[in-house]
Structure formats: C-alpha cells, structure tokens
C-alpha positions in Angstrom: 1.5 4.2 8.5 -0.4 3.6 5.3 0.0 0.3 3.5 -0.5 -0.5 -0.2 0.8 -3.9 -1.1 0.9 -7.6 -0.3 1.1 -8.9 3.3 1.7 -12.5 4.3 1.2 -14.3 7.7 4.0 -16.8 8.2 4.8 -18.6 11.5 2.5 -16.3 13.4 3.9 -13.0 12.1 2.8 -10.6 9.4 5.3 -9.4 6.8 5.3 -7.2 3.7 5.3 -9.8 1.0 5.6 -10.3 -2.8 4.2 -13.4 -4.4 6.7 -15.1 -6.8 5.2 -18.2 -8.5 5.2 -21.1 -6.0 7.1 -18.9 -3.5 6.5 -15.8 -1.4 9.1 -13.2 -0.7 8.9 -12.0 2.9 10.4 -8.6 3.9 11.3 -7.1 7.2 13.4 -4.1 8.3 15.8 -6.0 10.6 18.0 -9.0 10.2 16.6 -12.4 11.1 17.2 -16.1 10.7 17.1 -17.0 7.0 16.7 -13.3 6.0 19.2 -11.8 3.6 20.0 -8.1 3.4 19.0 -6.7 0.0 19.7 -3.1 1.0 20.2 -1.3 4.4 17.1 -1.8 6.5 15.5 -4.3 4.1 15.8 -8.0 4.5 14.2 -10.8 2.4 13.5 -14.5 2.9 11.9 -16.7 0.3 9.5 -19.4 1.5 7.2 -21.8 -0.3 3.7 -20.4 -0.8 2.3 -23.6 0.8 3.9 -22.5 4.2 2.2 -19.1 4.2 -0.9 -19.0 6.3 -2.5 -16.0 4.7 -1.6 -13.8 1.7 -3.6 -10.7 0.9 -3.4 -7.3 -0.8 -3.8 -4.5 1.7 -4.9 -1.1 0.5 -5.5 2.1 2.5 -8.5 4.1 1.5 -9.9 7.4 2.6 -12.4 10.2 1.7 -11.2 13.7 0.8 -13.6 16.5 0.0 -16.3 13.9 0.0 -14.6 11.9 -2.8 -13.1 8.3 -2.6 -9.3 7.8 -2.7 -6.7 5.2 -2.1 -3.6 6.4 -0.1 -0.3 5.7 -1.9 2.2 7.4 0.5 2.6 9.9 3.3 5.1 12.6 3.9 5.3 15.4 6.5 1.5 15.7 7.2 0.5 15.1 3.6 -1.0 12.0 1.9 -0.3 11.1 -1.7 -3.8 10.0 -2.9 -5.3 8.5 -6.0 -8.9 9.3 -6.9 -11.1 6.2 -7.3 -14.4 7.9 -8.2 -13.8 7.7 -12.0 -15.3 11.1 -12.9 -12.7 13.2 -14.6 -14.6 16.5 -14.2 -14.5 16.0 -10.4 -10.8 15.1 -10.6 -10.1 18.2 -12.7 -12.1 20.5 -10.4 -10.1 19.2 -7.4 -6.9 20.1 -9.2 -5.6 16.6 -9.4 -2.8 15.6 -11.8 -3.5 13.2 -14.6 -1.0 10.6 -13.7 -2.1 8.2 -16.5 -5.2 7.8 -18.7 -8.1 7.9 -16.2 -5.7 8.0 -13.2 -5.7 11.1 -11.1 -3.4 11.8 -8.1 -2.6 14.6 -5.8 -1.4 15.6 -2.3 -4.0 16.0 0.4 -3.4 17.5 3.8 -3.7 14.6 6.2 -5.9 16.6 8.6 -8.5 17.1 5.8 -8.8 13.3 5.1 -11.6 11.3 6.6 -12.5 7.6 6.9 -8.9 6.4 6.7 -9.0 2.6 6.8 -7.2 -0.5 5.6 -9.0 -2.9 3.2 -7.9 -6.4 2.2 -8.7 -6.8 -1.5 
C-alpha cells in the first residue's frame, strides 16, 4: 500500500492523521473507543496535539524509466505517479499529462517501477 499524507503515533499505534490547529484528527478503518464514524469504513477521533508522540508527512517515492516520481495512488497493477524531476521536456517525452503548471502525472505499470520506498518529509 502506498502512503501519501500525515501519520501520527498515539498511544503506541500509528494512524492516518490530519493536523488541525492544536488538535490532530486520527483516522482508522474500524470502530474504536472515542472514534466516530464519518462514513462507512472511516472513523475519526480528535486528540490534543500535545498527546501525539510523533506526527510526520509520509510520501512514497519511486523511479520509473530512470526518472524520480512520487506515488499518489495504485489501482489494478498500475501506479498513479507525479514526476519530481522538474524538466518538462523529459515529462513530455514520457507522455505525462500536465496536471497543473509544472506538475506532470501519469500511470506507470507497477512492474516497471523501481526503488519504491516511503520517506518521512
């Protein structure tokens, strides 16, 4: 599973998280004490930031065709990737879509991707 977002360690467990001022929203897929259902399969609990042991942004990176990317999502053996090399001629030559000014994304076959790793930023 690829991750791109905040994670928090609270009471010895790691959760998907979202900082919110002096609080941190913790998310989990199942019900739990103090967790409220926000939609099926998604529960949230708000805790004071001071109670959180660690809060970090985790991003999954990879190399595809020798170029650096971050992984945004995965689906049926494909990875949604965003080019981080900053060279538009390279992005264009790879057939990536211009998602925004200077932001190029595309779908890469998962079996062609190398150096898949999580980074805390």
